[in-house]
C-alpha positions as CSV (number, residue, x, y, z in Angstrom):
1,M,0.1,0.1,-0.1
2,R,2.9,1.9,0.3
3,Q,4.2,2.3,-2.8
4,K,0.9,2.8,-4.3
5,T,0.8,6.0,-1.7
6,C,3.6,7.2,-3.0
7,S,2.7,6.8,-7.0
8,I,-0.6,8.5,-6.4
9,F,1.5,11.4,-5.1
10,R,3.6,11.8,-7.9
11,F,0.5,11.9,-10.2
12,F,-1.2,14.1,-8.1
13,L,2.0,16.5,-8.7
14,W,2.0,15.7,-11.8
15,I,-2.0,16.9,-12.9
16,N,-2.2,19.1,-10.2
17,F,1.3,21.2,-9.4
18,F,-0.1,25.1,-8.4
19,F,-3.6,23.8,-10.0
20,V,-5.1,27.8,-10.6
21,F,-8.3,29.0,-11.4
22,L,-11.1,31.3,-11.3
23,C,-14.3,30.2,-9.7
24,N,-15.2,28.3,-12.9
25,G,-16.5,30.8,-14.5
26,Q,-19.0,32.0,-11.5
27,Q,-19.7,35.1,-11.8
28,T,-18.8,35.8,-8.4
29,E,-19.7,40.0,-6.9
30,K,-15.6,40.2,-6.7
31,T,-15.9,39.2,-10.9
32,I,-18.3,41.5,-11.4
33,A,-17.1,44.3,-9.8
34,L,-14.0,43.9,-11.8
35,Q,-15.3,43.7,-15.2
36,K,-17.5,46.8,-14.3
37,S,-14.6,49.0,-13.0
38,I,-12.6,48.1,-16.7
39,E,-15.7,49.1,-18.7
40,E,-15.1,52.5,-16.5
41,L,-11.3,52.8,-16.5
42,T,-11.6,52.0,-20.2
43,K,-14.0,55.1,-20.8
44,M,-11.6,56.8,-19.1
45,I,-8.5,55.9,-20.8
46,E,-9.7,57.0,-24.5
47,T,-10.0,60.4,-23.3
48,E,-7.0,60.5,-20.5
49,S,-4.4,57.8,-21.1
50,N,-1.9,57.8,-18.6
51,Y,0.0,56.0,-16.4
52,D,-2.1,55.2,-13.9
53,N,-5.0,53.6,-16.0
54,Y,-3.3,51.9,-18.2
55,F,-1.7,50.1,-14.9
56,L,-4.8,49.7,-12.5
57,R,-6.2,47.8,-15.8
58,G,-4.1,45.6,-16.0
59,T,-4.2,44.5,-12.4
60,Y,-7.8,44.3,-12.5
61,Y,-7.9,41.9,-15.9
62,F,-4.2,40.1,-14.3
63,T,-7.0,39.6,-11.2
64,L,-9.1,37.8,-13.7
65,G,-6.7,36.2,-15.7
66,Q,-7.4,37.8,-19.3
67,L,-4.0,37.6,-19.2
68,A,-3.4,39.1,-22.8
69,E,-5.3,42.0,-22.2
70,A,-3.0,42.7,-18.9
71,Q,0.2,42.0,-20.6
72,T,-1.1,44.6,-23.2
73,D,-1.9,47.2,-20.4
74,M,1.4,46.5,-18.9
75,N,3.5,46.9,-21.6
76,S,1.7,50.0,-22.5
77,C,2.7,51.2,-18.8
78,L,6.4,50.7,-20.0
79,E,5.5,52.9,-22.8
80,I,4.6,55.8,-21.3
81,N,7.8,55.5,-18.8
82,P,10.0,53.0,-19.0
83,Q,11.5,53.6,-15.9
84,A,8.5,52.6,-14.7
85,E,9.1,49.4,-12.4
86,E,5.2,47.3,-11.1
87,P,5.1,46.9,-14.6
88,L,8.4,44.3,-15.0
89,C,6.8,42.4,-11.8
90,Y,3.5,41.9,-13.3
91,L,4.8,40.5,-16.9
92,G,6.8,38.0,-15.1
93,M,3.8,37.3,-13.4
94,I,1.6,37.0,-16.8
95,E,4.7,34.9,-18.2
96,T,4.3,32.4,-15.5
97,K,1.2,31.9,-16.0
98,K,1.6,31.8,-19.2
99,K,4.5,28.6,-18.2
100,Q,6.8,31.5,-20.0
101,F,8.8,31.0,-17.7
102,T,12.8,31.9,-19.2
103,K,10.4,35.6,-20.0
104,A,9.1,35.5,-16.7
105,I,12.9,35.0,-14.9
106,H,13.7,37.8,-17.1
107,Y,11.2,40.2,-16.4
108,F,11.6,39.7,-12.4
109,N,15.2,40.2,-12.9
110,S,14.9,43.7,-14.2
111,F,12.8,44.2,-10.9
112,I,15.4,43.1,-9.1
113,E,17.6,44.6,-10.5
114,V,15.8,47.8,-9.3
115,K,14.3,46.9,-6.2
116,P,17.3,44.7,-4.9
117,N,15.0,44.2,-1.5
118,S,11.8,43.3,-3.0
119,Y,10.0,40.9,-0.8
120,L,7.1,40.3,-4.2
121,G,10.0,40.3,-6.7
122,H,11.7,37.3,-5.1
123,L,9.0,35.8,-4.1
124,H,7.8,35.6,-7.2
125,R,10.9,35.0,-9.0
126,G,11.3,32.0,-6.4
127,Y,8.1,30.9,-7.6
128,T,8.5,30.3,-11.1
129,Y,12.1,28.5,-10.2
130,L,10.1,26.1,-8.3
131,Q,7.7,25.8,-11.6
132,M,11.4,25.5,-13.7
133,N,12.6,22.6,-10.6
134,N,15.4,24.9,-10.2
135,W,15.5,24.1,-6.4
136,E,18.7,26.2,-5.6
137,K,17.1,28.7,-6.9
138,A,14.0,28.8,-6.0
139,T,15.3,28.2,-2.4
140,T,17.8,31.4,-2.5
141,D,14.7,33.3,-3.6
142,I,12.0,32.1,-1.2
143,D,14.8,31.7,2.1
144,F,15.1,35.5,1.1
145,C,11.6,36.3,1.7
146,L,11.4,34.8,4.9
147,S,14.3,36.5,6.0
148,L,12.0,39.3,5.6
149,K,8.5,38.1,7.0
150,P,9.2,34.9,9.2
151,N,5.7,33.8,8.8
152,D,4.6,35.4,5.5
153,I,1.5,32.5,4.1
154,D,2.9,32.7,0.3
155,A,7.3,32.3,1.5
156,L,5.8,29.5,3.7
157,T,3.6,27.5,1.7
158,Y,6.4,28.1,-1.7
159,K,9.2,26.7,0.9
160,G,7.0,23.7,1.8
161,I,6.5,22.7,-1.7
162,L,10.0,23.2,-2.8
163,W,10.5,20.7,-0.1
164,S,7.8,18.4,-0.9
165,Q,9.1,18.2,-4.5
166,Q,12.8,17.2,-2.2
167,N,11.4,14.2,-0.6
168,K,11.3,16.2,3.0
169,C,7.3,15.7,3.5
170,K,7.8,15.5,7.2
171,E,9.4,19.0,7.2
172,A,7.0,20.2,4.0
173,I,3.7,19.3,6.6
174,V,5.3,21.2,9.4
175,L,5.3,24.7,7.1
176,F,1.7,23.9,5.7
177,D,0.7,23.6,9.5
178,K,1.4,26.9,10.3
179,V,0.2,28.0,7.2
180,L,-3.0,26.7,8.0
181,T,-3.1,28.2,11.7
182,Q,-2.9,31.5,9.9
183,E,-5.3,30.9,7.6
184,K,-7.5,27.4,7.5
185,N,-9.0,27.1,4.6
186,N,-6.0,27.8,2.4
187,E,-5.9,25.3,-0.6
188,M,-2.9,25.6,-1.6
189,A,-1.5,24.7,1.4
190,L,-4.2,22.3,2.6
191,E,-3.5,20.6,-1.4
192,N,-0.2,20.0,-0.7
193,R,-0.4,19.0,3.5
194,A,-2.5,16.2,1.6
195,F,-0.3,14.8,-1.0
196,C,3.0,15.0,1.9
197,K,0.7,12.9,3.9
198,A,0.0,10.6,1.6
199,S,3.5,10.1,0.2
200,L,4.2,9.6,3.6
201,G,1.0,6.7,4.4
202,Q,-0.8,9.5,6.6
203,N,-4.3,9.9,6.8
204,A,-4.8,12.9,4.8
205,L,-8.8,12.0,3.7
206,S,-9.9,15.0,6.4
207,D,-7.4,17.4,4.0
208,F,-9.0,16.0,0.9
209,N,-12.8,16.3,2.1
210,Q,-11.8,19.9,3.7
211,L,-10.5,20.7,0.2
212,C,-14.1,19.7,-1.7
213,T,-15.9,21.6,1.0
214,I,-14.2,25.0,0.5
215,A,-14.0,25.0,-2.7
216,P,-17.0,23.0,-4.3
217,N,-16.3,24.3,-7.6
218,N,-13.1,22.8,-8.2
219,G,-13.6,19.9,-9.8
220,Q,-9.6,18.6,-9.1
221,F,-10.3,18.9,-5.7
222,F,-13.0,15.6,-6.0
223,F,-10.9,14.1,-8.7
224,N,-8.0,14.1,-5.7
225,R,-10.4,12.4,-3.5
226,A,-11.3,10.0,-5.3
227,V,-8.0,8.6,-6.4
228,Y,-7.1,8.8,-3.1
229,I,-10.3,6.7,-1.6
230,I,-9.4,4.5,-4.5
231,N,-5.5,3.9,-3.5
232,T,-5.8,3.8,0.1
233,K,-9.3,1.2,0.0
234,S,-10.7,4.1,2.4
235,K,-14.4,4.7,2.9
236,G,-16.2,7.0,0.9
237,D,-18.3,7.4,-2.9
238,F,-15.5,7.6,-5.3
239,C,-17.7,7.8,-8.0
240,T,-20.2,10.2,-7.3
241,D,-16.8,12.0,-6.6
242,L,-15.7,11.3,-10.2
243,K,-18.8,12.3,-12.4
244,K,-19.1,15.3,-10.3
245,A,-15.1,15.9,-11.6
246,L,-15.9,15.3,-14.6
247,S,-18.9,17.7,-14.8
248,L,-16.6,20.1,-14.0
249,G,-14.2,19.9,-16.2
250,V,-11.8,17.1,-15.1
251,I,-11.2,15.3,-18.2
252,E,-9.0,12.3,-16.7
253,A,-12.0,11.6,-14.5
254,K,-13.2,9.8,-17.5
255,E,-11.2,6.5,-17.7
256,V,-10.3,6.6,-14.4
257,L,-15.1,6.2,-13.7
258,Q,-15.0,3.7,-16.7
259,N,-12.4,1.7,-14.8
260,A,-13.7,1.6,-10.9
261,C,-17.6,2.1,-11.4
262,K,-18.7,-0.2,-14.0
C-alpha cells in the first residue's frame, strides 16, 4: 500500500502543481465589480490614456485571468514610463502563468535589479524557479522572503512545496501546518499537505474532504479525493466524486470512472 500511495502522490503532483482557477466561470460579486471597473477605466483611457489608468486596468485584467489584455496594458505603461518598475513584476507574473518561465525570469531579474530588496520580486521569481524545478535558485529567493517575513503565508507555502519536491515531506507538513494555523482554509497549503500525508502513508482524507467543502466548484479536488480513496481503499463515494469532477471539466476522471465504477 505504501508504494501505491507514493505513486499517487507523484501523479497528483504531475496533474496538479499550482492548479490555478477562477471560480470555474461563475460570476462572483468580485468578478462583476472588477469587470465594471474595467469598463469605467476603458472609457477614461479613451480621453486620458495615462500610466495610472493603464496600470490599474492591467491589474484588474490580471486578477480576472485575462492575460493578453493585462500584458498589453503593462506594456503600455512601459511605453509611457520606461523607468517604471511595477509593470515588470506583473509582466513576469503573466509569463509565469503562461508557463513562459524564461521570459518571466527575465522580467523579475529586471525588476529586482531596480529593487534588490523587494519581497514581491523575490517571491514571484522563487515561485517561477520552483515551477522550473530549479531547487537551488528557488530556495535562495524563498529563504530571502522568509528572512524578511518569517511567518508569511505565501513564502511558507512555497518553502513547503519546495521541500515536498525534495522528498522532505515531514518538514513540509510542519510548514503547511503553520500556514493553516493562520489561514485554516488556505487551499494551496491544504492540497499540498494532503499530498505529503499521502506520500508518507498518513491519513489525508480529512484534508481532501475540507478542500471539497470549501471549493465545491473545483473539480480537481473531487478527482483527487476519488483517486486517493481508490488507492488507499478508504471509505467514501468515489464514483460520485468522479462524476462531479467530470461534470466540472476534469477529463482525466472519465477513464477512471469507466474502470472503477462499472
